[in-house]
N, C-alpha and C positions, 0 to 999 in steps of 0.2 A: 219713412220708417226704416228702410233697408240698411242705411249707413249707421244707424244708431244702435242696432241690436248687437249686444255683446253678451249680456248675462241673461240666462233663461232659467226660470223656475218651473219645476214639474210637480204637480200634486199627484201622488200615487206611485208606489214602487212595485206595483204589480207587473204583469207580463208586458202590457203596452207601455207603461211609464218607463220601465227599465230599457226596453228595446228603443224607444224614442230617445232616451238619454244617450244611448250608444251612437245612434245616427247623428245627433246634434254635436256631441263631443268630438266625433271624428271630423266634423266640418269646422272645428276650431272654436266653438262657442264655450263659454263658461256655463256649466250645467250643474244645478243643484236639485236634488230630488227629495221630496218630503213624504213620509209614510206614517200613518197613525198607528199602525201595528208595530210590534217588535220585529227585530231582524229574524227572518225565517230560518236563517242558518243556526241561530241560537235557540229558537223556540218554535218548533213546527206546530202551528195551531190551525191546521187546515182540516182536521178530522170532521167527518160528517158533512162536509160542504164541498160539493162539486170538485172532487179530487182529480177525476180523469177528464182529459180533453182529447180531441181528435185533431192532430196536426196534419194538414194536407198542403197541396202545392203552394197556395198563396202565402201561407205562413212560412213554409220552408224557404221560399224565394227571399223573403225579408231577412230571415236568420242567416242565410248564405251571404247576403250582401254586407252584413256587418261582421261576418267572419266567425260566427259562433255555432253554425250548424254542425261542423265537424265534431265539436265536443258534445253536442246534444244528441247526435245520431245514435250513440251507444245506449241511450235511455229510452229509445222508441221501440214499441212492439207493433209490427205491421198487422193490419186487419184487412183481409182481402175481400170481405163481403159481409152480408148479414146472415146470421144463422137463426132461423125462426124455430121456436119451440111451440108446438100446439098443445092443447089441453091434455092430450094423451102422452105427451113427451116425445112425439115424433119430430124429426128434424128436417128442415128444408134450407138449403144453402142458396143464397142469391148473390153472385159476384157484384162488386161495386162498379167495375169497369172492364176494360180489356185485360187479358192475361198480363200479370206483372204490375198492374195498378193496385194501389192499396192506400188506405189512410193509416195513421199511426196513433196508437194509444200512448199517452204520455201523462205523467203525474204533474199536476199544476205546480205543486211546491218544488219538485225537483227541477222543472224547467225554469221556474222563477229564480231558484238559487243559482243556476248557471248564468242567467242574465244579470243578476245582482253582482256576481263575481266578475263577469266580463266588464260591467259598467265601472266597478271599482278599479279594476286594472287599467281601464282606459283613462281614469282620472276624474270620473264623475263623483261629486260629493253627495253622499247618501245620508239622510237624517231620519232615523227611525224614532218611533214613539213621539212623533210630532202631530198633534191633532189640530187640523185647520179650524179656526174659530171665525174667520172673516176673510173675504176677498174684496179689495177695492179695485173695481174695474177701471176707474178713471186714472188711478195712479200706479196701477200694476203692483200693488203691495198685497202680501198675504200675512195674516196674523195667525200665530200658533200658540198652543199651550203645550209645554214640555216640562215634565217633572215639576208641575205645579207653578211654573213661571210663564208669563206671557211675553211674546216677542213678535216683532213685525219685520218682514224682509221686503226689500224693493228689488224688482227685476225690470229689464227692458221688455221682456215677453214672458207670459205665463201660459202653461198648458195644463188643462184639467184632464188627467188620465186616471181620474179617481172613481171610475166605475159608475154603475147604474144610479147610485145615490149621490152623485157628484156635488161637492161643495161649490165648485166653480159654476156649475150649471145653475145651482140655486141662486147664486148672486146674479146671473144673467136673467133668471126667471123674474126678478123684481124690476127689470128694466123695460122700457117702452118697446113695443112691437116685437116681443120675443114669443114665438109660437111654441107651444109645449103640449105634448099628448102622452099620456101614460095609461096603460091598462094591464091588469093582471088576468091571466087565464084562470079558469076555474080549478085547474089542477095545481097541486103542490108536489114536492118530491122529498123522498127520504132515502138515505144511503144505507146499504147493507153490504155484507162481505161474504164472498165464497173463499175460504182459506185454501191453501195448497192441500193435496192429499197427504196421507201419512208418509208416503215415500218421498214427499217434497216436490211432486209434479203438479202441473195444472189439472184441475178437476174436470174441465171441459176444454174444447179446442181453443187455444190461445190466439189463433190467427183469424178471428172473426169477432164482429160485434154481435153479441147474442141478444135476441129480442123475444120476449114473451108477449105477443100482441093479443089484446083481449077487448078490442072495440073501444070502450070508453076509458080504458086505462091500459098500462103496460109496465113491464119490468125490462130493464136492459142490463147488460153486464159487459164491462171492458177489462182487459187483462192488465196486470201490474207486473213490474220487474221481479217482485218477490214470489211470483207464481200464484198470487191470489187474484181474485176478480173484485172490482168495485161494482156493486149492483145499485141501480137507482130505480126506485118504485115511483112511477108517476100516477097519481090517483086524485080524484076530485076532493076538495076540502069538505064539501057537503053532499048529501044524498046517500044512496045505498047501492054498492059499497062506497065508502069514503073514509078519509082520515077521522071524520067525526064519529063514524060507527065502530071503528077499530079501537076500542078503548081498554081492552084487557087482553091477557095472553091467550085466553080461550078463543076470542073472536079473531085474533090474528092467525092462530094456528088453523082454525076452521076455514078462514078466507084463503090461506095459502094451500091447504089440502084440496080445496075445490078448484082453485084457479091456477096455481103454479106448483102442482104436486111434485114435479120432477126436481124442483129446487130445494125441497125440504131436507133431503139427505146431504145437500151441498152447503146450505147456509146454516152453520153450526150454532151461532148465537143469535138466532132470529129474534127471540123474545127480548133479550137484553138490548140489542142494537135498535130494534123498532122503537122502544120506549126511551132509550138514552140519546139517540141521534135526533137532531132537530128536524122538524117538518118545515121546509123552506118554500117560499112562494116564487112564482116566475113572472117577471115583469118585462114589458116591452116599452121602450121609450123612443119617441120621435120628437125632434125639436129643430128649430132654425131661427136665427142664424147660429152658426157654430163659432163665429168670430165676433167679439165686441172689443173695440179699441185694440189693445195688444194682448188680449186674452182669448185662448183658443180651446175648444173641446176636441177630444180625440178618443177613439175606442168606445167602450160602453157608455162613457159619459155623454156621447153624442148620439149613439144608436144602440141601446141595450136590446138584445134579442133573446128569444127563447132558444134552448140548446139543441133543437131537433134537427138541425142540418150540420151540426158539428162545426159551425163557421164563426162563432163569436170571437174566439181568439184569432182565427185566421183573418177575419174582417178587420180587427184592430191592428194586427200586424201589417195588413195591406194598407191601412191608413198611413202608417209610418213610411212604408215603401213608396207610396204615391207622393206624400209630402216631400220626401227626399228627392224624388225624380223631378218634382216641380221646382225645388230649390236649384237643382242643376240647370233646368231649362231656363229659369229666370235669373240665373247668376246671383242667387241669394237676395233677390229683391223680395222682401217679405210681403209688401202690399200686394204685388201681383200673385205671389205664391199662395197666400192665404185665401185670396178671393177665388182663385182657381180650385184650390183644395176643397173648400166648403161646397162649391157648386158641383164638382165632380162626385165627391164622396157622399153628399146628402142624397143624391139620386140612387147611388149604389147601396147606401145604408137602408133606405126605404125598401129597396128591392129585396135585400137579404132578410129583412124583417118579415116581409110577406112570404118569402120562400120557406123560412123556418117554421112559421105558423102552419103553412100548408103541409110541410113534411111531418108534422106531429100526427095529422090525420092519417097520412100514408103509413107511418111506422106502427101506430097503435091498432090500425084497422085493416087497411088495404093489403098489407104484406101477407095477410093470411087468406086473401081472396084469390080464387083460381083465375078469374078474369084479369085481375091486375097482374098476376104472375105471367099469364100468357102475353099480355101487352108488353111487359118487360122483355120477354123472350123475342117478340117480334122486333122491338126496338134494337135489341142487341144484334139481330140479324141485319137490320138496316144499317147499323153502324159498321158491321163487318164488311158488308157489300159495298157501302158508299161512305167510307170514312171521312171524305172531304165535304160531304153534304149533310150527313145526319149524325149529330152528337147528342146523346140523351141528356136531359136536363141535369141529372145528378153529375154526370161527367163534366158538363160545362161549368158547374159550380165548383166542383171538387178537384178536377184534374186539368183545368185550362186556365188561361190568363184573361179570358173574356170578362168584361165588366159584369157585375151582378145584374145590373139593369138590362143589359143586352141579353143575358142568359134568361132572365124572366120573360122578356118579350118573345124570344125564340121558343121558349118552353110552352108559352100559351098557344102559339101557332101549331107546334107539334101536337099538343094535347087535343086541339080541335080536330086535327087530321086523324089522330088515333081514336078519338071518340067515334068518328064515322066508321073507321075500320072495325072497331070492336063491336059495333051495333049489327054487323052482318050475322044472319041467323046461323050460318054454318061455320062460324069462325073457329071453333074448337077443332072441328074435323078437317077443315081445309085451309088453315092459315098458311101452310107451306106453299100453296099454289097462288098466293096473292101476287098481284103485279107490283112488286116492290119498287121498280123504277118509277111507276106512276105515282106511288105514295110519296117518294122522295121529291119528285118534280113539283108536287103541290106546295112544298115548302119554299 
């Protein structure tokens, strides 16, 4: 395969598709990217749909490698930790890591525009308003509908970077021995907005990810460059309360007064946004293999995850980073590269899927729990005292290069140790007199 690969087609000009096109074009391949939507730069159609993302180390590393991070840096807003809002409106701040460590709020569309621009400048051919109608895995051809006309294009290699509902993956689904698992969590999400104050400033602290944890549901808010916040309400589809029960302005107002009272003066157009913005679902996808003939899945197409670890985009960017590293290692031998790529990244894709689902429980419920907060304090103490031996799970995932699968395994061991520590009767009164060295040595 390796000597024959010259032309590469990519389905999807989203974040992962455009980053991948940059990597491949820089390696000298002919790259053509197809996107069913219009060019973002001419018609921004992202409203009400996962506008904000959290860029962290894994994603930054990939952007740096293709030379676009310097441009992107100016559109990032650092978030140093979680700011919890209880029902009474009292605030508790929980840092994400050591001093100076932060994740970055970034607009999906703004970041995507930067990547589209960079890809175009590099010489990548971008085709917008092209709806994929069929993929032939045997012949590596893709059929499209564009402006009412059908066309088919042939490539030496095809990547599906076309998201959770990937057309390329659907073609693989119909082949022999393709394993596929999909499930939706019971919660959906809806986006709302906290506008800037009358003086044009942020209404709440911009350097934090704000969480209103309420057990079975939660509200979060991330800062934007225009000094507004994008809020996301995660709520079950059915039950009480749920999207099913919030059917009119009165029920929405009553729900927010009882549950998120401190947001009511901040979210100016609650009624309009609640009923105008879509209620979206949250899907998890696991599948294997990711490679069939010369067709390859990458990003959400291969491992769609829920957004509760802020790692969906970072995981997709890391797919591109790892693929490029393997191409270096195997001197562009695609057979060896793709075999290693899917084996390595499948394991890590499964791990971050599990981590993201677990973090939902932490965010909506545990962050308001005194015992959980004490555990985090003890873990920070362990990290400060023994930085080479104890790195909290969140830091392993967000601020390190450790594989997701390794972070998950170490995290399980750490939690088992911490469960024993936290079960001590006098833990609240005497945590500072714990034998921290003994705790670390158990790991």
